[in-house]
C-alpha positions as CSV (number, residue, x, y, z in Angstrom):
1,M,113.5,84.0,82.6
2,T,111.6,82.1,80.3
3,D,108.3,83.2,78.4
4,D,106.4,80.4,80.1
5,D,107.8,81.7,83.9
6,A,106.8,85.2,82.9
7,I,103.4,84.5,81.9
8,L,102.7,82.1,84.7
9,A,104.0,85.3,87.1
10,A,101.4,87.3,85.3
11,N,99.0,84.7,86.0
12,A,99.8,84.5,89.6
13,A,99.6,88.2,89.9
14,Y,95.8,88.3,88.6
15,Y,95.0,86.1,91.5
16,K,97.3,87.2,94.1
17,A,95.2,90.5,93.2
18,F,92.5,88.9,93.1
19,M,92.8,87.0,96.5
20,A,93.7,90.8,98.2
21,G,91.3,92.9,96.9
22,D,93.7,95.6,95.2
23,F,91.9,97.0,93.0
24,G,94.7,99.4,92.4
25,Q,96.5,95.9,91.3
26,M,94.0,94.3,89.2
27,C,93.5,97.5,86.9
28,G,97.4,97.2,86.2
29,L,97.3,94.0,84.9
30,W,94.4,94.9,82.1
31,A,95.6,96.2,78.6
32,E,94.3,99.5,77.6
33,E,92.2,97.9,74.6
34,D,90.8,95.4,72.7
35,V,89.9,93.1,76.2
36,S,86.7,91.4,77.1
37,C,85.8,89.1,80.4
38,V,83.0,86.2,80.7
39,H,82.8,86.3,84.8
40,P,80.4,82.8,85.3
41,G,76.9,83.3,85.0
42,W,77.3,87.0,83.6
43,P,77.4,88.2,79.6
44,V,80.4,88.9,78.2
45,L,81.8,92.3,78.9
46,I,84.1,94.1,75.9
47,G,86.0,96.8,77.2
48,R,87.9,98.3,79.9
49,Q,85.8,100.4,81.9
50,P,83.0,97.5,82.5
51,I,85.5,95.3,82.8
52,L,87.2,97.1,85.7
53,E,83.7,97.8,87.4
54,S,82.5,94.2,87.2
55,Y,86.2,93.6,89.4
56,R,85.4,96.6,91.3
57,S,82.3,95.3,92.8
58,I,83.2,91.5,92.7
59,L,86.1,93.0,95.3
60,R,84.1,94.9,97.1
61,N,81.6,92.2,98.2
62,P,81.7,91.3,101.4
63,Q,80.4,87.9,100.5
64,Q,82.6,86.7,97.6
65,E,84.2,83.3,98.1
66,P,88.4,83.1,98.2
67,V,89.3,81.3,95.1
68,Q,92.1,78.8,95.0
69,Q,93.5,78.5,91.2
70,R,95.0,75.0,90.5
71,N,97.0,73.7,87.3
72,A,98.1,76.2,85.5
73,T,99.2,75.6,82.1
74,P,100.7,78.2,79.6
75,L,100.1,78.0,76.1
76,I,102.2,81.0,74.3
77,S,102.0,81.8,70.4
78,G,104.5,85.0,69.7
79,D,103.3,88.1,72.0
80,D,99.9,86.1,72.6
81,G,99.8,83.9,75.6
82,R,97.0,81.8,77.5
83,V,96.9,80.3,81.0
84,F,94.4,77.7,81.2
85,C,93.3,76.6,85.1
86,I,91.2,75.6,87.4
87,E,89.6,77.7,89.9
88,I,87.9,76.5,92.9
89,V,85.2,79.3,94.1
90,G,83.0,78.4,97.2
91,G,83.4,74.4,96.3
92,M,82.7,75.0,92.3
93,A,85.2,74.4,90.4
94,L,85.5,76.3,87.1
95,A,87.4,75.9,84.0
96,V,89.7,79.1,83.1
97,T,91.0,80.4,79.9
98,N,93.2,83.9,81.1
99,W,94.5,85.4,77.8
100,F,97.7,87.5,77.8
101,R,99.6,89.7,75.6
102,R,103.0,90.9,75.8
103,I,102.4,94.8,75.7
104,D,105.4,96.8,75.9
105,G,107.3,93.8,77.5
106,A,105.0,93.0,79.9
107,W,102.0,90.2,79.7
108,R,99.1,92.1,80.3
109,M,95.4,90.5,80.5
110,I,93.3,91.1,77.3
111,H,90.3,88.1,78.2
112,H,89.2,86.2,81.5
113,Q,86.8,83.5,81.1
114,A,85.6,81.4,83.9
115,S,83.2,78.0,83.3
116,P,81.4,75.9,85.7
117,I,83.0,72.4,84.9
118,A,81.6,68.8,86.3
119,A,85.5,68.1,88.8
120,E,85.7,66.1,91.6
121,I,87.6,68.4,94.1
122,E,89.8,67.1,96.4
123,P,88.7,68.1,100.3
124,E,91.0,69.5,102.3
125,P,92.8,67.1,104.7
126,E,91.1,66.4,107.8
127,R,92.9,67.9,111.3
128,P,92.7,65.3,114.6
129,P,90.7,66.8,116.8
130,A,91.9,69.0,119.5
131,N,91.4,66.8,122.6
132,R,93.1,64.0,120.9
133,L,96.3,63.0,122.6
134,N,98.2,60.7,119.8
């Protein structure tokens, strides 16, 4: 597996944990120290405990919109790597930086930042009406 493949797999694991509401998996993705996070509209969070508490709240929120991730692009330099992507949350596009560090051979998240952007979102394909014959 290439470094690009490995960091993209770590990034995919972040979104899988998010969509599954799996707090334990989310905890396992974050590094133990030197971590930061900026959720849209939130002040910066520094430190593992405040970050994990924010995810606990988000993952428990029954009103939390599903998060779709698109266009993941890795950029790796040594043991630090970033994945830039677009999140679609409740019809809003967010530009995202997920920053990982290779720790004991595994990519662990050290920073997440998501900010709203002006982007056209492709609509879901229309489905034909159920009563249509052809």
